C-alpha positions in Angstrom: -99.0 0.1 72.4 -97.3 1.8 69.7 -94.0 3.2 68.9 -94.4 6.1 71.3 -95.2 4.0 74.4 -92.2 4.0 76.7 -93.3 1.0 78.7 -93.5 -1.5 75.7 -90.6 -3.2 74.0 -91.3 -1.5 70.7 -91.4 1.9 72.3 -88.1 1.2 74.2 -86.4 0.1 70.9 -87.6 3.3 69.2 -86.5 5.5 72.1 -83.3 3.6 72.6 -83.9 3.0 76.3 -83.8 -0.1 78.4 -85.9 -1.5 81.2 -87.8 -4.6 82.4 -89.4 -5.2 79.1 -86.1 -4.6 77.2 -83.1 -5.8 79.1 -79.5 -5.2 78.1 -77.3 -8.1 76.9 -74.9 -9.3 79.6 -71.2 -9.3 78.9 -69.3 -12.5 79.6 -67.5 -12.3 82.8 -64.2 -14.1 83.2 -63.0 -15.8 86.3 -60.0 -14.2 87.9 -57.3 -16.9 86.8 -59.1 -18.0 83.7 -58.8 -14.7 81.9 -55.0 -14.4 82.4 -54.3 -17.9 81.2 -56.3 -17.4 78.0 -54.6 -14.1 77.3 -51.1 -15.5 77.9 -51.8 -18.6 75.7 -53.2 -16.3 73.0 -50.2 -14.0 73.3 -47.9 -17.0 73.0 -49.6 -18.4 70.0 -49.6 -14.9 68.3 -45.9 -14.5 69.2 -45.1 -18.0 67.7 -47.0 -17.1 64.5 -45.2 -13.8 64.3 -41.8 -15.6 64.7 -42.7 -18.2 62.0 -43.8 -15.4 59.7 -40.6 -13.5 60.3 -38.5 -16.6 59.7 -40.4 -17.3 56.5 -39.8 -13.7 55.3 -36.1 -13.9 56.2 -35.8 -17.2 54.3 -37.5 -15.7 51.3 -35.3 -12.6 51.4 -32.2 -14.8 51.7 -33.3 -17.0 48.8 -34.1 -13.9 46.7 -30.6 -12.4 47.5 -28.9 -15.7 46.7 -30.8 -15.8 43.4 -29.8 -12.2 42.6 -26.1 -13.0 43.5 -26.2 -16.1 41.3 -27.7 -14.1 38.5 -25.0 -11.4 38.9 -22.3 -14.1 38.9 -23.9 -15.7 35.8 -23.9 -12.3 34.1 -20.3 -11.7 35.1 -19.3 -15.1 33.8 -21.2 -14.5 30.5 -19.5 -11.1 30.1 -16.1 -12.7 30.9 -16.8 -15.4 28.4 -18.0 -12.9 25.8 -14.8 -10.8 26.4 -12.7 -14.0 26.1 -14.4 -14.9 22.9 -13.9 -11.4 21.5 -10.2 -11.5 22.5 -9.8 -14.9 20.9 -11.5 -13.7 17.7 -9.4 -10.6 17.6 -6.2 -12.7 18.1 -7.3 -15.1 15.4 -8.0 -12.3 13.0 -4.6 -10.7 13.9 -2.9 -14.0 13.3 -4.8 -14.5 10.0 -3.8 -11.0 8.9 -0.2 -11.6 9.9 -0.2 -14.9 7.9 -1.7 -13.1 4.9 0.8 -10.3 5.1 3.6 -12.9 5.4 2.2 -14.7 2.3 1.9 -11.5 0.4 5.5 -10.6 1.3 6.7 -14.0 0.3 4.9 -13.7 -3.0 6.3 -10.2 -3.6 9.8 -11.4 -2.8 9.3 -14.4 -5.1 8.1 -12.1 -7.9 11.0 -9.7 -7.3 13.4 -12.6 -7.5 11.8 -13.9 -10.7 11.9 -10.4 -12.2 15.6 -10.1 -11.2 16.3 -13.4 -12.8 14.4 -12.5 -15.9 16.3 -9.2 -16.1 19.6 -11.0 -15.8 18.6 -13.5 -18.4 17.2 -10.8 -20.7 20.3 -8.7 -20.1 22.5 -11.6 -21.5 19.9 -12.5 -24.1 19.3 -8.9 -24.9 22.9 -8.4 -25.8 22.7 -11.4 -28.1 19.5 -10.2 -29.6 20.8 -6.7 -30.2 23.8 -8.2 -31.9 21.4 -10.3 -34.1 19.3 -7.3 -34.9 22.3 -5.4 -36.0 23.2 -8.3 -38.3 19.7 -8.4 -39.7 19.7 -4.7 -40.3 22.9 -5.0 -42.2 21.6 -7.9 -44.4 18.5 -6.0 -45.8 20.8 -3.1 -46.5 23.1 -5.3 -48.4 20.2 -6.8 -50.4 19.0 -3.4 -51.5 22.5 -2.6 -52.8 22.4 -5.4 -55.4 23.7 -4.1 -58.6 21.1 -5.6 -60.9 18.1 -3.9 -59.4 17.3 -0.2 -59.4 15.6 1.3 -56.4 14.2 4.7 -55.6 16.6 5.1 -52.7 20.2 5.3 -53.4 22.7 3.3 -51.5 24.3 6.4 -50.2 21.1 7.4 -48.4 20.6 4.0 -46.8 24.1 3.7 -45.3 23.8 6.8 -43.1 20.5 5.6 -41.6 22.0 2.3 -40.5 24.8 4.2 -39.0 22.3 6.4 -37.1 20.5 3.3 -35.8 23.7 1.8 -34.6 24.5 5.0 -32.8 21.1 5.1 -31.1 21.3 1.6 -29.8 23.3 1.4 -26.6 26.4 -0.5 -26.5 26.6 -3.8 -24.6 29.1 -2.4 -22.1 26.7 0.3 -20.8 23.9 -2.3 -20.4 26.2 -4.5 -18.3 27.1 -1.6 -16.1 23.4 -0.7 -15.5 22.5 -4.3 -14.7 25.3 -4.5 -12.2 24.2 -1.3 -10.4 20.6 -2.6 -10.2 21.8 -5.9 -8.6 23.9 -4.0 -6.1 20.9 -1.9 -5.0 18.7 -5.0 -4.5 
């Protein structure tokens, strides 16, 4: 009654054979109508589960696509807003630059007008001042010529110098002509 005995259960297990002592397990046998009904119900339930899973996947895909579209729209809106802000900044900067240029031009024009006015005033006053300077130059020369005082320089030497200075200074008529030409150019 050991492992090698073909008639015992142990021997049959070792050998892998079947017999009265070691019987095979019986398979469940279905009744003719019962088997089809179970298979059909099982198929229906599997089909319903598959449909539900497909619907769930389709809904998830649709939601994902909708989210992606919303993200893309948000990105486009953000880009459009950024572009609009950049344009607004550029326009504001351009306007500011234009205003600054206008102010600079206005200041330059004002300065030019002031300079022109000063030139006109100095032209009139300049003529008066040159006439006064000429008179002052004549006075010191007259003081040097006083008969009671002896100087190193003789009167004859001083007189030609004053004549040279008068000759170097432009006459009033020429200054007026120059001022009028400048005004016409402006």
